[in-house]
N, C-alpha and C positions, 0 to 999 in steps of 0.2 A: 504494500500500499505506500501511498506517496506520502511526501512530507506533510501535507495538509492534514492527513489521518492522524500523525503523531502529535501535530500541534492541538487538534480540536477534540481529541477523544480523551478528553480531561475529566468528564464527570458530569454531574447532574446538579444544576443549580436551581434554586427554588424559592418559595414563599412561605414564611411563617409570620404569626402576629407578633407585635412588639410587647410582649407581656413582660412580667418583671420577675426573674428568677435569677439567682446568683450563681456563677460558675466558679468551681475551684480555682484559686489563685494560682496553683502551680501548673495549671494547663494553658493559660493564655499569657503570652509575653506581654509585659506592660514596660513603660518606660522606666528606665532607671534613675532617671533625673529627679532628685528630691527636693531640689531648690524651689521656693515660692517666693514671690514678690510681695505677697501680702500674708497675713497670719492664715486667713481662710482661704488659700489658694487651692483647695482640693476639689477634685471632680470625679464623677462616675461615668464611665462610658457605657451606652447601651448599644449592642451590636445585633442586627436583625439578618435573617437570611431571606433574599428575594429571588425572583426567577433569574436574574442575571448573575446572582452571586451575594456575597456578604457586604453589608454597609453599616457604617455607624449611623444610627438614626436619631439618637438623642444623646444629650450631655447634661448631667444633673450637678448643678453647682451648689455648694455649701457657702454659707456667709454672705448672702446677698444683701446689700443695703438698700433699704426703702423698697417702695413699689412702683413710684412714679417712672423711675429710671429702669425698671425691669422689662422694657419693651423689646421687641426683636430687633429694632433699627438701631439700638444703642450697642449691640454685641457684635464682635468680629471673632470668627474662629479660624485660627490658622492651624494647619496640619503639617507636621514634618514626618516624613517616613524614612526608615532606614532598615537595612537588613544585612546580616553577615553572609547572605547568599550571593550577592552581587551589587555593583554600584548601580542605583537607579538613576535614570534620565532626570535632569532638572525638573522637567514638566510632571514627572511621576513623584518626585520626592517632597514637594511643597506646594500648597495652594490653599485657598480659602474655601471653606465650607458654608453654605447659606443657611441662615436661621429662618425658619418660617414663622414661628410664633414662640411664645414663651407661657408658662403657667407656674404658679406656686405649687409645691409638692412636698411630700415626704423624701426621706433618703432613697427611696426605691423608685421614685418617679411617678407616684400615685398622686393624683390632684389632691390638693388640700389647700384651701384659701389661707389657712393659718399656718401652713407648713414653713419650716426652716430653710427649705431648699427653692431653687428655681431650676425648672427643667426647660431646656432649648430643644425644640423639636427641628431637626436638620432636613433640608430638602435631600432627597434619595431618587435617583432615576438611573436606567441603564447607561446613560450617557455622562453620568456624573462619577467617574470613578475615582476621584480623589477620596470619596468616603469609604473605600474599601480597606480593610486592615488585613486582608488576605492577597496573596499575589502567587500567580502560576508561573512556574520556571520549567523550561523545556530543555532537557539535555544538560541540566546543571548537576554535576556530580555531589554537590553538597546539599541542594534542596530541590530535587527534581518534584515536579507536580505543585499543587496547592500547599502554601506555607503561610502560616501567621509571620506579620512583619511588625517591627517597632512602629508604634502609631501614637505619636506624641502630640497632643494639642496645646495650643496657647490661646485662651479665651479672654478677651478684654471687653469691659464695660466702658466705652467711651465717655459716658456721662459721669461715672464715679471714679474712673481710673483704676478700678479693681481689676486685677489679673489673676485667672487660674490656670496653673501650668503642672499639676501634679495628679496623676491618676491613681486614685487609691481603691477603686473598686471597678470590677467590669460586670455587666449584667448581659446575658445572652438568652433570649427567650426559648423555653422548652427544653433546653438542653439538660437543666438540672432534674427533668423528669426522669432521666436515663441514669442507670448505673453503668459508670465510665471505667470501671476497674478490670474489665473482663480480659482474660488472657488464656490461651490455650496452645499446648505444644504437641506436635504430633510428627514423628520422624524428621526430626531436627528443623521442622518449620514452625515458627511461631507466630500466631495470629492474635491480634487485639480485637475486642469486640466491645459494643455498648448493647445495653439490654434494658426493656421496659416491661414492667408487670403490670396489668390491669388492676385497678382498684378494687373490683369485685372479686371476692374469693369463692363464690358460690358456684359449683359445677365446674365442668371442663371448659376451656377457652382456646380458641385458635391461635396460631403462631403466624406471624407476618415476618419474613425475612428479606431484608433489603440489601443488594449488592451494589456498592457504589461504582462509579466510573473510573477511568484510567488515571485521572489526576489526584486521587483521594487516597492512594496508597502510603503505607508508612506505620507510625506507631502512635500518631496523635488522633485518637478516635473522634475527637470534636471536629475534625476536618470533614469526613463523610456526612456526620450528623448535620452540619450547618450547610455544607455546600451541596449535599445531595437532597436536602429537605426530609431525610428520614425522621426527624422529629415529628412531622406532620402526622406520621402514623399513630403517635401517641396522643393527638389532639382530640378534644370531645368529639368534633364532627367526625373524623374517621372512626373512632372507637365506638360510637353509636351504631354504626353499621354491623358490628359484630358484637355487640352488648359486651364490650370488652375484649381485647386482644393483646397477647403477648407480642412484642416486636424485638427482633434480633438484628443487630447491623454488625457484620464481621467486616474486618479490615484486612487487606492484603499488604504484605510488606512492600510490594512493589505494585504490580497491577494483575488482575485476574488472568489476563491472556499471556501472561509471561511463560514463554516456552524455556526458560531455563538460562536465558542469556540476556535477559531484559529487552528481548525483541518480541513482537506481537506474534502469536498464532491466531489464524482465523478459523481454526478447525482442522487444519491440514495436518498438525501434530499435536500431540497432547500438551497441556499446560501442566505446570509443576505444582498447582494449588488445589485442584478439586478434591483429591483425597483427604488432605488435611482439613479442608473446610467442610466436607460431609462428615468427617470425624468430631468436629467441633459442633456441628448441628445435632448430631446424634446425642453427643454428651451432654448438650444443653437440655435438650428434651428429656433425657434420663434423669436430669437433676431437677426437673420441674414437673412433677406428676400432674399439675393442673392443666398442663396442655394437651388439648384434644389432639391426638395423633392421626386422626381422621381429617384434620382440618389445618394442615401445614401448607402455606402459601409462600412461593419463592418469585421475587421479582427483582429488577436491577436495570441499570441504564448503561447502554454502549458496552463498555468491558462487563458490567455485571449483566448486561442483556445476554451476552455471550455466555456467561458462567451459569445463568438461569437456565439456559437451553441445555448446556452441558450436563448439569445436574439432573435434568430430566432424562437425557439419553442414558445417563449412567445408573440411575435409580428410578426407573419408570413407575415403580409401585410404591413410592414413598410420599410423593407429594400430591395434594389435592387439586392444586391448580397453580398457574404461573401468569405473570404478567410483565414481560420483557419489553422494554422500550429502546429505541435506537439500537436494534439488534445487531451486534457486530459478528456474529457468526455467519460465515459465507455458505450459502445454500449448496454450492457446489461440492462441499465436503461432507454433505450429508448422504448416506446410502440409502437406497429403498428400505433396507431392514431398519436403519434408523427411525426413517418416517413411520414405518409400520409400528415401531415400538412405542411411539409417542401420540398416535394418532388419536387414542381414546382419552388423553389428559386434556382437561380444560385448560386452554391457553388464550389470552387476549394479548396480541401484540399491539403496541402503539409505536407510530412511526411518521415522518414528514416525507412528501415527495422530493422535497428540496434538499434533503440531507446530503452535504457534501462529503461526509465522512464515512458513514455506514450506509452506502449507496442502497436505496430501497430494491433496486432490480437485481442487486447482487445478493442480498441478505434475505430481507423480510418477504417480499412479494413472492419470490419462487418458493420459499419454505412454506408459507402459508398456502399456496395453490397447490403444492404437492400433498400437504396434509389433508386438504379438501378433496383432491382427487383419490385418496387413499380411503375416504370415507368418514373423515373426522366430523363429528356432528356438534362439537361444542368448542370449536375454534374460531376466533374472531380476530379482526384486524381493523383498527382505527387509523387510517392513512389520511393524514392532514395535509392540504395543500402548502401551507407554511405554519411556522410556529408564531403565533401573534400575541400581542399584548393582551392577555385574557383579562387584566384588570381595568382596561379601558382608561388608564390614566395617562398613556402616552401615545395614543393614537389608535387603539384597539386593534381592528383588523388591517389597519393600514401601516401599523408598526411591526416589522418583521425581526425576530431574533434570527440568529443562526439555525438553519434548518436541521442540525444535529440535536437541537434541545427540545426533542419531542417529549422528554420526561416532565416538562412543564405541565402538560395535559394529565398525565397520570398522577402526579403529586396532588394536582388540585382538583382530581376526580371529575374532569371534564370530558372523558371519552363516554360516548352514547352511541355512535353510529359504526356499523360494520363496514367491510370493504366494499359492498354493494350500495351503501348509502342509507340503508334502512336501520332503524333502531335494533340494538341488540335486545333481545328478551329473555327473560326467565319467569316461568309460571305464566307465560303468555302476556306478561306486562314489560314495557320497556325499563331497562336498568341502566344505571351509571356503572363504571368499572368497579367501584367497591361495593355497590349493591349486588352485582353479578359474583363477585369474588367471595362474599360472605355467604352465598348460597351453595358454594361447592364443597363436596365431601368426598373423600377417598372411598368411603364405604359404599357409595352409590354408582361406582364405576363397574 
């Protein structure tokens, strides 16, 4: 595959709400500058995951003087970025962040008219990359893929001459809902993982497994959680479809498609991680007896889409259903026996026609068509013309993301139509991706 493949198969970026939860201090790098220009020069940074990636969306200031000067127009927010990975270009290293509005709050950013803090809401958009505290590096031996960078703010109130330049806390929505301590070793391969347990402890609950893209490998599990929107599967909206579900997010040390030399396999040779990954999954399930083993679902994007299909091929009787997006497995490497072995597994593919990386005519379309020709009854393909702004904040259907980012639709549960343009149905009723997934069970196959 060409250079573009290696640049763009970086993973899956998504949208979560800017809620208020604290992330462990040892996981996110903060500025080491402890100097402050005023006594109360401390701030808390709030980072959110969006369809295009991570962005700083709020700053919570302590020691704000008065109320008449606490308007957005009085504040200037300057960011300085640095990283040991590489020298950043001047236009990447420093810039101004736009303040949209302000409000008095508590220390966590919750509105409170009598609060002792002031929260600044920052403007975020796909074309405002200065807000991002994560940067993607390609071919960098020290920091390949997505990495946190040092992200130092200097906030000035021009009316009072107060300055805040010491980050003392960082809030990242949803991440604290997950256990970040997971690790597993199998045959000299070490995998990290995050996990979520549903609040309900009554009865058996399904397990959703999410496999990240090529740029989220490593040992910092916050990267795939934030960049891939895996946290969204723990949201109330998603959990409601399953009446509570476990969520497991494994992380590869490099990339799922690694054939042993940090080069991509597209299915022509075996990757080095599938055996250890499956051992992790089986171990996790065995240690959580509340998981319904007839309702284990696997999904992933790009690299993770490849691995989702690979696991189905190797373990066709284990999973209840799959939902791969931006499938990176090339159809030419699937034998007729492979197709026959998975044709009865419920699968919902998500892809975009203009994907320049995992080209639909090489991957998902022939795979889907061969499954249908083999007699598959519960295999679907939502094939979009483009990946658009589903939030309608930046142009709606007229704003196009890179066509590789079809996972945006799956993470937001915006898939409803099949390859023929008709709604996917379950029990004779149109369903969304999550509504369909929640109905699948291995025992009924």
